[in-house]
C-alpha positions as CSV (number, residue, x, y, z in Angstrom):
1,M,-153.4,64.4,-44.5
2,P,-154.2,62.2,-47.6
3,D,-154.5,58.5,-47.0
4,N,-151.4,57.7,-49.0
5,S,-149.1,60.5,-47.8
6,A,-145.8,59.6,-46.3
7,M,-145.8,58.8,-42.6
8,F,-142.5,60.5,-42.1
9,P,-142.1,62.9,-45.0
10,I,-138.5,64.1,-45.8
11,P,-138.2,67.8,-46.5
12,A,-136.9,68.6,-50.1
13,D,-133.9,70.4,-48.6
14,A,-132.9,67.5,-46.3
15,A,-129.2,66.7,-46.2
16,A,-129.8,62.9,-46.0
17,P,-132.3,61.1,-48.1
18,G,-133.4,58.7,-45.4
19,V,-134.3,55.1,-45.9
20,S,-136.2,53.7,-48.9
21,H,-139.7,52.5,-48.5
22,L,-138.5,48.9,-48.9
23,Q,-135.9,49.4,-46.2
24,W,-138.5,50.9,-43.8
25,L,-140.9,48.0,-44.4
26,A,-138.1,45.5,-43.9
27,G,-137.2,47.2,-40.6
28,V,-140.8,46.9,-39.4
29,A,-140.9,43.3,-40.5
30,M,-137.7,42.6,-38.7
31,Q,-139.0,44.1,-35.4
32,S,-142.0,41.9,-35.6
33,I,-139.9,38.7,-36.2
34,I,-137.5,39.5,-33.3
35,L,-140.4,40.3,-31.0
36,R,-141.8,36.8,-31.5
37,M,-138.5,35.2,-30.6
38,E,-137.4,34.4,-27.1
39,S,-134.0,36.1,-27.6
40,V,-132.0,37.8,-30.4
41,P,-130.0,35.2,-32.3
42,H,-126.3,35.0,-31.3
43,T,-124.9,33.8,-34.6
44,E,-124.3,35.7,-37.8
45,P,-126.2,33.1,-40.0
46,E,-129.2,33.3,-37.7
47,R,-129.3,37.1,-37.9
48,E,-128.8,37.0,-41.7
49,E,-131.8,34.6,-41.9
50,I,-134.0,37.1,-40.0
51,A,-132.7,40.0,-42.3
52,L,-133.4,37.9,-45.4
53,W,-137.0,37.1,-44.3
54,S,-137.5,40.7,-43.4
55,Y,-136.6,41.9,-46.9
56,R,-138.7,39.1,-48.4
57,M,-141.7,40.3,-46.4
58,A,-141.0,43.9,-47.5
59,Q,-140.8,42.9,-51.1
60,A,-144.1,41.0,-50.9
61,M,-145.7,44.1,-49.3
62,K,-144.4,46.3,-52.2
63,R,-145.7,43.8,-54.8
64,M,-149.1,43.8,-53.1
65,E,-149.2,47.6,-53.1
66,V,-148.9,47.5,-56.9
67,Q,-151.6,44.8,-57.2
68,I,-154.1,46.7,-55.0
69,H,-153.1,50.1,-56.3
70,V,-152.0,51.6,-53.0
71,N,-149.9,54.4,-54.5
72,D,-152.2,55.3,-57.4
73,T,-153.2,58.6,-55.9
74,E,-149.8,59.4,-54.4
75,T,-148.3,62.7,-55.5
76,H,-144.6,63.9,-55.2
């Protein structure tokens, strides 16, 4: 498997497209944030703040991929 291949590739004939790369990265970031907390927040604003930071981290990761040319050899 090439270094930059998809971790969970989606077959071309799949019925559902799956999540975007950004959504997947945000989900991983969200898991990390929640694991560091003592409990899952109970209020909607607290949960939205975690979601916002998760997407901000994912966006930063995507920007860094461009800067360090992570996907330059990726083929689709």
